VMD Tcl script that builds the backbone (N, CA, C; Angstrom):
set m [mol new atoms 498]
animate dup $m
set s [atomselect $m all]
$s set {name element resname resid chain x y z} {
  {N N MET 1 A -21.480 3.323 11.392}
  {CA C MET 1 A -20.925 4.569 11.145}
  {C C MET 1 A -19.671 4.575 12.158}
  {N N LYS 2 A -19.959 4.373 13.498}
  {CA C LYS 2 A -18.934 4.193 14.334}
  {C C LYS 2 A -17.703 3.555 14.042}
  {N N PHE 3 A -18.055 2.307 13.501}
  {CA C PHE 3 A -16.985 1.397 13.025}
  {C C PHE 3 A -16.022 2.010 12.045}
  {N N TYR 4 A -16.710 2.685 10.992}
  {CA C TYR 4 A -15.909 3.434 9.955}
  {C C TYR 4 A -14.945 4.483 10.651}
  {N N SER 5 A -15.560 5.442 11.610}
  {CA C SER 5 A -14.790 6.381 12.099}
  {C C SER 5 A -13.715 5.902 12.819}
  {N N ALA 6 A -13.841 4.747 13.569}
  {CA C ALA 6 A -12.812 4.096 14.308}
  {C C ALA 6 A -11.706 3.697 13.330}
  {N N MET 7 A -12.194 2.993 12.214}
  {CA C MET 7 A -11.362 2.563 11.153}
  {C C MET 7 A -10.414 3.513 10.720}
  {N N PHE 8 A -11.019 4.729 10.297}
  {CA C PHE 8 A -10.285 5.831 9.779}
  {C C PHE 8 A -9.244 6.331 10.782}
  {N N LEU 9 A -9.692 6.494 11.901}
  {CA C LEU 9 A -8.853 6.989 13.027}
  {C C LEU 9 A -7.630 6.000 13.072}
  {N N ALA 10 A -7.797 4.597 13.078}
  {CA C ALA 10 A -6.589 3.683 13.246}
  {C C ALA 10 A -5.872 3.903 12.010}
  {N N ALA 11 A -6.470 3.932 10.823}
  {CA C ALA 11 A -5.575 4.142 9.596}
  {C C ALA 11 A -4.703 5.288 9.445}
  {N N SER 12 A -5.399 6.451 9.910}
  {CA C SER 12 A -4.696 7.634 10.114}
  {C C SER 12 A -3.595 7.665 10.978}
  {N N LEU 13 A -3.624 7.049 12.047}
  {CA C LEU 13 A -2.581 6.725 13.063}
  {C C LEU 13 A -1.408 5.801 12.536}
  {N N ALA 14 A -1.682 4.915 11.577}
  {CA C ALA 14 A -0.740 3.946 11.101}
  {C C ALA 14 A 0.059 4.574 10.025}
  {N N LEU 15 A -0.301 5.824 9.496}
  {CA C LEU 15 A 0.412 6.391 8.373}
  {C C LEU 15 A 1.701 7.094 8.808}
  {N N MET 16 A 2.805 6.929 8.069}
  {CA C MET 16 A 4.149 7.540 8.413}
  {C C MET 16 A 4.784 8.049 7.183}
  {N N ALA 17 A 5.725 9.060 7.582}
  {CA C ALA 17 A 6.550 9.451 6.430}
  {C C ALA 17 A 7.430 8.258 5.868}
  {N N CYS 18 A 7.699 8.281 4.661}
  {CA C CYS 18 A 8.588 7.011 4.033}
  {C C CYS 18 A 9.973 7.025 4.525}
  {N N GLY 19 A 10.379 8.280 4.869}
  {CA C GLY 19 A 11.819 8.258 5.474}
  {C C GLY 19 A 12.079 7.674 6.937}
  {N N ASP 20 A 10.919 7.287 7.380}
  {CA C ASP 20 A 11.019 6.849 8.753}
  {C C ASP 20 A 11.365 5.404 8.864}
  {N N ASP 21 A 12.183 5.032 9.632}
  {CA C ASP 21 A 12.827 3.706 9.586}
  {C C ASP 21 A 11.948 2.493 10.367}
  {N N SER 22 A 10.779 3.054 10.927}
  {CA C SER 22 A 9.886 2.335 11.486}
  {C C SER 22 A 8.811 1.731 10.807}
  {N N SER 23 A 8.458 0.508 10.981}
  {CA C SER 23 A 7.087 0.218 10.355}
  {C C SER 23 A 6.518 -0.934 10.976}
  {N N SER 24 A 5.309 -1.522 10.421}
  {CA C SER 24 A 4.653 -2.692 11.210}
  {C C SER 24 A 5.228 -4.034 11.015}
  {N N SER 25 A 5.567 -4.742 12.128}
  {CA C SER 25 A 6.100 -6.085 12.087}
  {C C SER 25 A 5.217 -7.116 11.552}
  {N N GLY 26 A 3.795 -6.927 11.993}
  {CA C GLY 26 A 2.807 -7.889 11.637}
  {C C GLY 26 A 1.999 -7.519 10.565}
  {N N PRO 27 A 1.214 -8.402 10.062}
  {CA C PRO 27 A 0.318 -8.060 8.814}
  {C C PRO 27 A -0.786 -7.047 9.232}
  {N N ALA 28 A -1.150 -6.307 8.259}
  {CA C ALA 28 A -2.256 -5.301 8.532}
  {C C ALA 28 A -3.486 -6.123 9.115}
  {N N ASP 29 A -4.184 -5.619 9.856}
  {CA C ASP 29 A -5.486 -6.232 10.431}
  {C C ASP 29 A -6.558 -5.987 9.451}
  {N N GLU 30 A -7.854 -6.449 9.542}
  {CA C GLU 30 A -8.800 -6.362 8.593}
  {C C GLU 30 A -9.230 -4.816 8.388}
  {N N THR 31 A -9.045 -3.887 9.322}
  {CA C THR 31 A -9.227 -2.588 8.987}
  {C C THR 31 A -8.275 -1.788 8.167}
  {N N GLY 32 A -7.007 -2.453 7.919}
  {CA C GLY 32 A -5.863 -2.069 7.192}
  {C C GLY 32 A -5.017 -1.213 8.008}
  {N N SER 33 A -5.149 -1.052 9.243}
  {CA C SER 33 A -4.264 -0.287 10.137}
  {C C SER 33 A -3.118 -1.284 10.634}
  {N N SER 34 A -1.979 -0.593 10.841}
  {CA C SER 34 A -0.809 -1.369 11.172}
  {C C SER 34 A -0.086 -0.344 12.282}
  {N N ALA 35 A 0.489 -0.989 13.163}
  {CA C ALA 35 A 1.319 -0.378 14.224}
  {C C ALA 35 A 2.692 -0.226 13.647}
  {N N LYS 36 A 3.440 0.938 14.116}
  {CA C LYS 36 A 4.841 1.112 13.979}
  {C C LYS 36 A 5.427 -0.106 14.709}
  {N N GLU 37 A 6.803 -0.591 13.837}
  {CA C GLU 37 A 7.635 -1.605 14.216}
  {C C GLU 37 A 8.960 -1.233 14.401}
  {N N THR 38 A 9.798 -2.149 14.838}
  {CA C THR 38 A 11.348 -1.988 14.753}
  {C C THR 38 A 11.602 -2.713 13.469}
  {N N THR 39 A 12.879 -2.310 13.084}
  {CA C THR 39 A 13.271 -2.806 11.844}
  {C C THR 39 A 13.348 -4.337 11.899}
  {N N SER 40 A 12.940 -4.943 10.584}
  {CA C SER 40 A 12.727 -6.265 10.607}
  {C C SER 40 A 13.920 -6.706 9.638}
  {N N SER 41 A 14.106 -8.190 9.510}
  {CA C SER 41 A 15.198 -8.665 8.613}
  {C C SER 41 A 14.311 -9.259 7.394}
  {N N SER 42 A 13.021 -9.394 7.335}
  {CA C SER 42 A 12.399 -9.849 6.485}
  {C C SER 42 A 12.424 -8.794 5.106}
  {N N SER 43 A 12.726 -9.379 3.943}
  {CA C SER 43 A 12.898 -8.516 2.761}
  {C C SER 43 A 11.508 -7.941 2.278}
  {N N THR 44 A 10.458 -8.487 2.679}
  {CA C THR 44 A 9.228 -7.903 2.291}
  {C C THR 44 A 8.479 -6.795 3.411}
  {N N ASP 45 A 9.253 -6.680 4.438}
  {CA C ASP 45 A 8.651 -5.675 5.371}
  {C C ASP 45 A 9.053 -4.459 4.913}
  {N N LYS 46 A 10.138 -4.199 4.278}
  {CA C LYS 46 A 10.571 -2.951 3.924}
  {C C LYS 46 A 10.859 -2.783 2.383}
  {N N PRO 47 A 10.591 -1.691 1.703}
  {CA C PRO 47 A 11.139 -1.570 0.285}
  {C C PRO 47 A 12.437 -1.983 0.096}
  {N N LYS 48 A 12.864 -2.508 -0.681}
  {CA C LYS 48 A 14.284 -2.666 -1.390}
  {C C LYS 48 A 14.872 -1.485 -1.914}
  {N N SER 49 A 16.249 -1.327 -1.577}
  {CA C SER 49 A 16.782 -0.184 -2.067}
  {C C SER 49 A 18.211 -0.566 -2.469}
  {N N SER 50 A 18.812 0.159 -3.418}
  {CA C SER 50 A 19.924 -0.110 -3.835}
  {C C SER 50 A 21.126 0.758 -3.070}
  {N N ASP 51 A 20.724 1.673 -2.130}
  {CA C ASP 51 A 21.625 2.426 -1.504}
  {C C ASP 51 A 21.973 1.865 -0.150}
  {N N ASP 52 A 21.995 2.754 1.024}
  {CA C ASP 52 A 22.286 2.237 2.268}
  {C C ASP 52 A 21.299 1.474 2.971}
  {N N GLY 53 A 19.996 1.229 2.322}
  {CA C GLY 53 A 18.921 0.641 3.002}
  {C C GLY 53 A 18.003 1.587 3.439}
  {N N SER 54 A 18.178 2.822 3.437}
  {CA C SER 54 A 17.185 4.012 3.969}
  {C C SER 54 A 16.637 4.452 2.544}
  {N N ALA 55 A 15.740 3.744 2.177}
  {CA C ALA 55 A 14.859 4.211 0.858}
  {C C ALA 55 A 14.344 5.666 0.930}
  {N N LYS 56 A 14.595 6.420 -0.081}
  {CA C LYS 56 A 13.928 7.708 -0.129}
  {C C LYS 56 A 13.195 7.801 -1.515}
  {N N TYR 57 A 12.046 8.399 -1.247}
  {CA C TYR 57 A 11.175 8.469 -2.327}
  {C C TYR 57 A 10.580 9.816 -2.607}
  {N N ASP 58 A 10.453 10.181 -3.795}
  {CA C ASP 58 A 9.711 11.497 -4.174}
  {C C ASP 58 A 8.181 11.272 -4.346}
  {N N CYS 59 A 7.407 11.535 -3.469}
  {CA C CYS 59 A 5.852 11.223 -3.484}
  {C C CYS 59 A 5.006 12.373 -3.831}
  {N N THR 60 A 5.700 13.598 -4.508}
  {CA C THR 60 A 5.139 14.654 -4.844}
  {C C THR 60 A 4.213 14.286 -6.045}
  {N N VAL 61 A 2.888 14.709 -6.075}
  {CA C VAL 61 A 1.890 14.431 -6.931}
  {C C VAL 61 A 0.809 15.362 -6.980}
  {N N SER 62 A 0.275 15.665 -8.224}
  {CA C SER 62 A -0.736 16.792 -8.322}
  {C C SER 62 A -1.772 16.128 -9.323}
  {N N GLY 63 A -2.940 15.915 -8.717}
  {CA C GLY 63 A -4.149 15.573 -9.460}
  {C C GLY 63 A -4.288 13.918 -9.551}
  {N N GLY 64 A -3.866 13.264 -8.425}
  {CA C GLY 64 A -4.098 11.851 -8.520}
  {C C GLY 64 A -3.391 11.180 -7.349}
  {N N VAL 65 A -2.841 9.833 -7.637}
  {CA C VAL 65 A -2.088 9.108 -7.050}
  {C C VAL 65 A -0.947 8.475 -7.741}
  {N N LYS 66 A 0.160 8.370 -6.966}
  {CA C LYS 66 A 1.483 7.974 -7.570}
  {C C LYS 66 A 2.186 6.758 -6.579}
  {N N VAL 67 A 2.149 5.510 -7.175}
  {CA C VAL 67 A 2.731 4.422 -6.399}
  {C C VAL 67 A 3.946 4.275 -6.616}
  {N N LEU 68 A 4.973 4.266 -5.808}
  {CA C LEU 68 A 6.141 4.131 -5.699}
  {C C LEU 68 A 6.784 2.954 -5.441}
  {N N TYR 69 A 6.260 1.988 -4.628}
  {CA C TYR 69 A 6.530 0.682 -4.363}
  {C C TYR 69 A 5.476 -0.198 -4.056}
  {N N PRO 70 A 5.323 -1.445 -4.763}
  {CA C PRO 70 A 6.419 -2.069 -5.479}
  {C C PRO 70 A 6.625 -1.221 -6.883}
  {N N ALA 71 A 7.850 -1.144 -7.077}
  {CA C ALA 71 A 8.484 -0.343 -8.361}
  {C C ALA 71 A 8.307 -1.028 -9.754}
  {N N GLY 72 A 8.511 -2.507 -9.353}
  {CA C GLY 72 A 8.463 -3.455 -10.448}
  {C C GLY 72 A 9.622 -4.371 -10.470}
  {N N GLY 73 A 9.430 -5.468 -10.753}
  {CA C GLY 73 A 10.461 -6.471 -10.737}
  {C C GLY 73 A 10.733 -7.249 -9.494}
  {N N GLU 74 A 10.027 -6.964 -8.331}
  {CA C GLU 74 A 10.288 -7.647 -7.156}
  {C C GLU 74 A 9.531 -8.979 -7.203}
  {N N GLU 75 A 9.908 -9.831 -6.394}
  {CA C GLU 75 A 9.430 -11.149 -6.292}
  {C C GLU 75 A 8.840 -11.447 -4.872}
  {N N PHE 76 A 7.681 -11.795 -4.770}
  {CA C PHE 76 A 7.076 -12.251 -3.322}
  {C C PHE 76 A 6.455 -13.452 -3.329}
  {N N LYS 77 A 6.157 -14.120 -2.115}
  {CA C LYS 77 A 5.561 -15.321 -2.059}
  {C C LYS 77 A 4.221 -15.142 -1.461}
  {N N MET 78 A 3.133 -16.002 -1.680}
  {CA C MET 78 A 1.857 -15.785 -1.017}
  {C C MET 78 A 2.287 -15.887 0.616}
  {N N GLY 79 A 1.473 -14.955 1.211}
  {CA C GLY 79 A 1.522 -14.895 2.735}
  {C C GLY 79 A 2.445 -13.799 3.074}
  {N N ASP 80 A 3.401 -13.170 2.271}
  {CA C ASP 80 A 4.328 -12.060 2.401}
  {C C ASP 80 A 3.433 -10.737 2.711}
  {N N THR 81 A 4.156 -9.971 3.549}
  {CA C THR 81 A 3.648 -8.658 3.676}
  {C C THR 81 A 4.434 -7.683 2.870}
  {N N ILE 82 A 3.744 -6.941 2.061}
  {CA C ILE 82 A 4.285 -5.731 1.466}
  {C C ILE 82 A 3.894 -4.455 1.827}
  {N N THR 83 A 4.772 -3.484 1.917}
  {CA C THR 83 A 4.549 -2.051 2.422}
  {C C THR 83 A 4.481 -1.420 1.111}
  {N N VAL 84 A 3.284 -0.992 0.648}
  {CA C VAL 84 A 2.994 -0.051 -0.475}
  {C C VAL 84 A 3.180 1.216 -0.081}
  {N N ILE 85 A 4.031 1.880 -0.909}
  {CA C ILE 85 A 4.333 3.302 -0.715}
  {C C ILE 85 A 3.695 4.077 -1.853}
  {N N TYR 86 A 2.969 5.232 -1.408}
  {CA C TYR 86 A 2.217 5.931 -2.473}
  {C C TYR 86 A 2.074 7.355 -1.930}
  {N N GLY 87 A 1.907 8.372 -2.942}
  {CA C GLY 87 A 1.756 9.801 -2.695}
  {C C GLY 87 A 0.274 10.096 -3.167}
  {N N SER 88 A -0.322 11.026 -2.873}
  {CA C SER 88 A -1.581 11.342 -3.198}
  {C C SER 88 A -1.966 12.964 -2.782}
  {N N ASP 89 A -2.965 13.478 -3.702}
  {CA C ASP 89 A -3.558 14.589 -3.228}
  {C C ASP 89 A -4.980 14.618 -3.221}
  {N N VAL 90 A -5.592 13.371 -3.446}
  {CA C VAL 90 A -6.975 13.274 -3.780}
  {C C VAL 90 A -7.683 13.312 -2.423}
  {N N GLN 91 A -8.534 14.283 -2.204}
  {CA C GLN 91 A -9.305 14.328 -0.788}
  {C C GLN 91 A -10.620 13.369 -0.975}
  {N N GLY 92 A -10.842 12.901 0.386}
  {CA C GLY 92 A -12.035 12.114 0.273}
  {C C GLY 92 A -12.071 11.123 1.492}
  {N N SER 93 A -12.626 10.050 1.453}
  {CA C SER 93 A -12.801 9.155 2.625}
  {C C SER 93 A -11.645 8.051 2.457}
  {N N GLY 94 A -10.723 8.088 1.919}
  {CA C GLY 94 A -9.601 7.030 2.091}
  {C C GLY 94 A -9.517 6.382 0.604}
  {N N TYR 95 A -9.009 5.132 0.807}
  {CA C TYR 95 A -8.554 4.622 -0.518}
  {C C TYR 95 A -8.950 2.967 -0.441}
  {N N ARG 96 A -9.082 2.495 -1.801}
  {CA C ARG 96 A -9.212 0.997 -1.770}
  {C C ARG 96 A -7.815 0.716 -2.467}
  {N N PHE 97 A -7.411 -0.588 -2.041}
  {CA C PHE 97 A -6.193 -1.357 -2.385}
  {C C PHE 97 A -6.657 -2.613 -3.136}
  {N N ALA 98 A -6.401 -2.669 -4.253}
  {CA C ALA 98 A -6.765 -3.834 -5.168}
  {C C ALA 98 A -5.607 -4.685 -5.670}
  {N N PHE 99 A -5.650 -5.944 -5.591}
  {CA C PHE 99 A -4.641 -6.864 -6.254}
  {C C PHE 99 A -5.172 -7.155 -7.514}
  {N N LYS 100 A -4.293 -7.207 -8.543}
  {CA C LYS 100 A -4.586 -7.405 -9.859}
  {C C LYS 100 A -3.498 -8.540 -10.363}
  {N N VAL 101 A -4.026 -9.713 -10.959}
  {CA C VAL 101 A -3.146 -10.545 -11.468}
  {C C VAL 101 A -2.211 -10.170 -12.542}
  {N N ASP 102 A -2.889 -9.219 -13.412}
  {CA C ASP 102 A -2.091 -8.554 -14.410}
  {C C ASP 102 A -2.850 -7.244 -14.742}
  {N N GLU 103 A -2.372 -6.507 -15.676}
  {CA C GLU 103 A -2.901 -5.176 -16.215}
  {C C GLU 103 A -4.491 -5.296 -16.514}
  {N N ALA 104 A -4.967 -6.333 -17.245}
  {CA C ALA 104 A -6.480 -6.471 -17.667}
  {C C ALA 104 A -7.302 -6.869 -16.602}
  {N N ASP 105 A -6.843 -7.407 -15.378}
  {CA C ASP 105 A -7.613 -7.774 -14.407}
  {C C ASP 105 A -8.265 -6.614 -13.658}
  {N N ALA 106 A -9.690 -6.888 -13.401}
  {CA C ALA 106 A -10.343 -5.740 -12.591}
  {C C ALA 106 A -9.837 -5.654 -11.101}
  {N N GLY 107 A -9.340 -6.642 -10.566}
  {CA C GLY 107 A -8.774 -6.718 -9.339}
  {C C GLY 107 A -9.656 -6.919 -8.130}
  {N N MET 108 A -9.179 -7.398 -7.013}
  {CA C MET 108 A -9.861 -7.705 -5.852}
  {C C MET 108 A -9.459 -6.687 -4.747}
  {N N ASP 109 A -10.461 -6.477 -4.015}
  {CA C ASP 109 A -10.181 -5.430 -2.738}
  {C C ASP 109 A -9.380 -6.364 -1.747}
  {N N MET 110 A -8.233 -5.629 -1.231}
  {CA C MET 110 A -7.256 -6.432 -0.183}
  {C C MET 110 A -7.765 -5.810 1.237}
  {N N PHE 111 A -8.785 -5.057 1.307}
  {CA C PHE 111 A -9.384 -4.612 2.571}
  {C C PHE 111 A -10.721 -4.549 2.638}
  {N N LYS 112 A -11.488 -4.762 3.662}
  {CA C LYS 112 A -13.005 -4.666 3.640}
  {C C LYS 112 A -13.485 -3.184 3.709}
  {N N GLY 113 A -12.656 -2.396 4.041}
  {CA C GLY 113 A -13.150 -0.864 3.871}
  {C C GLY 113 A -11.932 0.052 3.584}
  {N N SER 114 A -12.330 1.167 3.673}
  {CA C SER 114 A -11.397 2.268 3.265}
  {C C SER 114 A -10.088 2.246 4.232}
  {N N VAL 115 A -8.970 2.697 3.551}
  {CA C VAL 115 A -7.797 2.808 4.586}
  {C C VAL 115 A -7.090 4.048 3.854}
  {N N GLY 116 A -6.184 4.640 4.686}
  {CA C GLY 116 A -5.362 5.501 4.002}
  {C C GLY 116 A -5.899 7.068 4.704}
  {N N PRO 117 A -5.117 7.960 4.025}
  {CA C PRO 117 A -5.519 9.570 4.660}
  {C C PRO 117 A -6.752 9.942 3.986}
  {N N GLU 118 A -7.486 10.780 4.651}
  {CA C GLU 118 A -8.606 11.472 4.121}
  {C C GLU 118 A -8.374 12.825 3.488}
  {N N SER 119 A -7.006 13.273 3.890}
  {CA C SER 119 A -6.630 14.641 3.422}
  {C C SER 119 A -5.342 14.760 3.130}
  {N N PRO 120 A -4.844 13.849 2.200}
  {CA C PRO 120 A -3.411 13.894 1.782}
  {C C PRO 120 A -2.846 15.116 1.177}
  {N N ASP 121 A -1.754 15.451 1.275}
  {CA C ASP 121 A -1.260 16.756 1.021}
  {C C ASP 121 A -0.434 16.806 -0.495}
  {N N GLY 122 A -0.191 15.844 -1.182}
  {CA C GLY 122 A 0.453 15.715 -2.487}
  {C C GLY 122 A 1.879 15.806 -2.350}
  {N N LYS 123 A 2.454 15.773 -1.108}
  {CA C LYS 123 A 3.917 15.667 -0.805}
  {C C LYS 123 A 4.334 14.521 0.100}
  {N N THR 124 A 3.452 14.248 0.888}
  {CA C THR 124 A 3.934 13.038 1.876}
  {C C THR 124 A 3.856 11.796 1.316}
  {N N CYS 125 A 4.750 10.835 1.443}
  {CA C CYS 125 A 4.743 9.497 1.428}
  {C C CYS 125 A 3.842 8.788 2.420}
  {N N TYR 126 A 2.994 7.924 1.845}
  {CA C TYR 126 A 1.988 7.027 2.813}
  {C C TYR 126 A 2.519 5.754 2.604}
  {N N GLU 127 A 2.389 4.958 3.749}
  {CA C GLU 127 A 2.692 3.562 3.510}
  {C C GLU 127 A 1.491 2.739 4.024}
  {N N GLN 128 A 1.154 1.659 3.351}
  {CA C GLN 128 A 0.127 0.858 3.728}
  {C C GLN 128 A 0.605 -0.619 3.503}
  {N N LYS 129 A 0.535 -1.336 4.691}
  {CA C LYS 129 A 0.977 -2.757 4.683}
  {C C LYS 129 A -0.187 -3.723 4.155}
  {N N VAL 130 A 0.205 -4.494 3.258}
  {CA C VAL 130 A -0.842 -5.409 2.608}
  {C C VAL 130 A -0.367 -6.927 2.656}
  {N N VAL 131 A -1.220 -7.844 2.964}
  {CA C VAL 131 A -0.680 -9.220 2.974}
  {C C VAL 131 A -1.191 -9.950 1.740}
  {N N LEU 132 A -0.327 -10.782 1.142}
  {CA C LEU 132 A -0.703 -11.558 -0.060}
  {C C LEU 132 A -1.516 -12.815 0.384}
  {N N SER 133 A -2.676 -12.661 0.767}
  {CA C SER 133 A -3.709 -13.523 1.215}
  {C C SER 133 A -4.438 -14.125 0.104}
  {N N ASP 134 A -4.578 -15.453 0.242}
  {CA C ASP 134 A -5.346 -16.193 -0.705}
  {C C ASP 134 A -6.784 -15.844 -1.058}
  {N N ASP 135 A -7.311 -14.872 -0.014}
  {CA C ASP 135 A -8.594 -14.443 -0.098}
  {C C ASP 135 A -8.884 -13.540 -1.233}
  {N N TYR 136 A -7.746 -12.960 -1.709}
  {CA C TYR 136 A -7.964 -12.028 -2.960}
  {C C TYR 136 A -6.602 -12.017 -3.953}
  {N N ALA 137 A -5.588 -12.827 -3.397}
  {CA C ALA 137 A -4.435 -12.781 -4.214}
  {C C ALA 137 A -3.993 -14.124 -4.808}
  {N N GLU 138 A -3.234 -14.314 -5.711}
  {CA C GLU 138 A -2.871 -15.570 -6.436}
  {C C GLU 138 A -1.562 -15.361 -7.038}
  {N N PRO 139 A -0.661 -16.595 -7.197}
  {CA C PRO 139 A 0.477 -16.430 -7.841}
  {C C PRO 139 A 0.320 -15.670 -9.303}
  {N N SER 140 A 1.178 -15.036 -9.769}
  {CA C SER 140 A 1.316 -14.349 -10.964}
  {C C SER 140 A 2.531 -13.785 -11.283}
  {N N ASP 141 A 2.973 -13.861 -12.566}
  {CA C ASP 141 A 4.224 -13.255 -13.086}
  {C C ASP 141 A 3.983 -11.729 -13.344}
  {N N GLU 142 A 2.744 -11.302 -13.380}
  {CA C GLU 142 A 2.549 -9.836 -13.675}
  {C C GLU 142 A 1.619 -9.158 -12.829}
  {N N ALA 143 A 1.776 -9.577 -11.377}
  {CA C ALA 143 A 0.930 -8.916 -10.244}
  {C C ALA 143 A 1.198 -7.330 -10.360}
  {N N ILE 144 A -0.070 -6.598 -9.764}
  {CA C ILE 144 A -0.102 -5.160 -9.711}
  {C C ILE 144 A -0.948 -4.948 -8.328}
  {N N ILE 145 A -0.590 -4.004 -7.658}
  {CA C ILE 145 A -1.364 -3.443 -6.602}
  {C C ILE 145 A -1.927 -2.007 -7.032}
  {N N ARG 146 A -3.254 -1.854 -6.935}
  {CA C ARG 146 A -3.833 -0.592 -7.552}
  {C C ARG 146 A -4.470 0.214 -6.354}
  {N N VAL 147 A -3.916 1.496 -6.075}
  {CA C VAL 147 A -4.436 2.394 -5.065}
  {C C VAL 147 A -5.489 3.152 -5.641}
  {N N ILE 148 A -6.641 3.188 -5.134}
  {CA C ILE 148 A -7.887 3.827 -5.733}
  {C C ILE 148 A -8.653 4.667 -4.829}
  {N N PRO 149 A -8.540 6.106 -4.974}
  {CA C PRO 149 A -9.483 6.944 -4.091}
  {C C PRO 149 A -10.849 6.531 -4.165}
  {N N TYR 150 A -11.667 6.475 -3.228}
  {CA C TYR 150 A -12.905 6.163 -3.145}
  {C C TYR 150 A -13.812 7.255 -4.084}
  {N N GLU 151 A -13.664 8.475 -3.706}
  {CA C GLU 151 A -14.498 9.444 -4.464}
  {C C GLU 151 A -14.095 9.511 -5.892}
  {N N ARG 152 A -12.864 9.403 -6.193}
  {CA C ARG 152 A -12.263 9.761 -7.620}
  {C C ARG 152 A -11.605 8.559 -8.061}
  {N N GLN 153 A -12.269 7.562 -8.282}
  {CA C GLN 153 A -11.552 6.089 -8.819}
  {C C GLN 153 A -10.722 6.301 -10.138}
  {N N ASN 154 A -11.141 7.130 -11.036}
  {CA C ASN 154 A -10.323 7.336 -12.103}
  {C C ASN 154 A -8.885 8.082 -11.888}
  {N N LYS 155 A -8.621 8.499 -10.689}
  {CA C LYS 155 A -7.329 9.214 -10.229}
  {C C LYS 155 A -6.553 7.965 -9.662}
  {N N GLY 156 A -6.806 6.824 -9.620}
  {CA C GLY 156 A -6.136 5.727 -9.089}
  {C C GLY 156 A -4.888 5.425 -10.018}
  {N N ALA 157 A -3.956 4.615 -9.296}
  {CA C ALA 157 A -2.510 4.288 -9.897}
  {C C ALA 157 A -2.172 2.937 -9.622}
  {N N ASN 158 A -1.421 2.292 -10.489}
  {CA C ASN 158 A -0.898 1.018 -10.296}
  {C C ASN 158 A 0.471 1.127 -9.664}
  {N N SER 159 A 0.950 0.009 -9.049}
  {CA C SER 159 A 2.224 -0.167 -8.701}
  {C C SER 159 A 2.889 -0.758 -9.954}
  {N N GLY 160 A 4.345 -0.955 -9.851}
  {CA C GLY 160 A 4.851 -1.610 -10.888}
  {C C GLY 160 A 4.561 -3.210 -10.907}
  {N N THR 161 A 4.743 -3.771 -12.016}
  {CA C THR 161 A 4.488 -5.212 -11.820}
  {C C THR 161 A 5.442 -6.023 -11.312}
  {N N PHE 162 A 5.168 -7.066 -10.346}
  {CA C PHE 162 A 5.855 -8.042 -9.582}
  {C C PHE 162 A 5.511 -9.333 -9.623}
  {N N LYS 163 A 6.331 -10.360 -9.232}
  {CA C LYS 163 A 5.975 -11.597 -9.270}
  {C C LYS 163 A 5.423 -12.207 -7.946}
  {N N VAL 164 A 4.326 -12.965 -8.011}
  {CA C VAL 164 A 3.886 -13.842 -6.686}
  {C C VAL 164 A 4.041 -15.225 -6.793}
  {N N LYS 165 A 4.875 -15.883 -6.021}
  {CA C LYS 165 A 4.967 -17.261 -6.228}
  {C C LYS 165 A 4.223 -17.923 -4.958}
  {N N GLU 166 A 4.019 -19.222 -5.296}
  {CA C GLU 166 A 3.320 -20.117 -4.278}
  {C C GLU 166 A 3.849 -19.814 -2.760}
}
mol reanalyze $m
mol bondsrecalc $m
mol representation Tube
mol addrep $m
């Protein structure tokens, strides 16, 4: 139980508003936490945006989860780190992040335990870094990341579909 309390604390500290230009430079560790970083030049460290590079998202949601990034159409390769951006108002003990090769796939958990906020407010954008590891991910032309609240799994939501290359 002590491990999970520490894990939740670490995950809570790793969350930041999506308007913040800092994010983690390294892949998330096995607890799912990540430290703030300086801006990186890697295209997979930050969401892509057609504006001046400071992506803004409306994470307002009522009654579930809304995944805003990946939005769909992106292309990544195995080993890349993706910053999943989502909003939620589902209270509980955190979230599962599942990699799905396509819509019909049940998905594989990307972390060994729960990550994310326990008391999301339905207005804040939350970020979670995930690494496309061969432990749970594989190349796909229709990959999806599903964000799933532990206590209300039917309230989960999918990212847009994206490509994962070798």
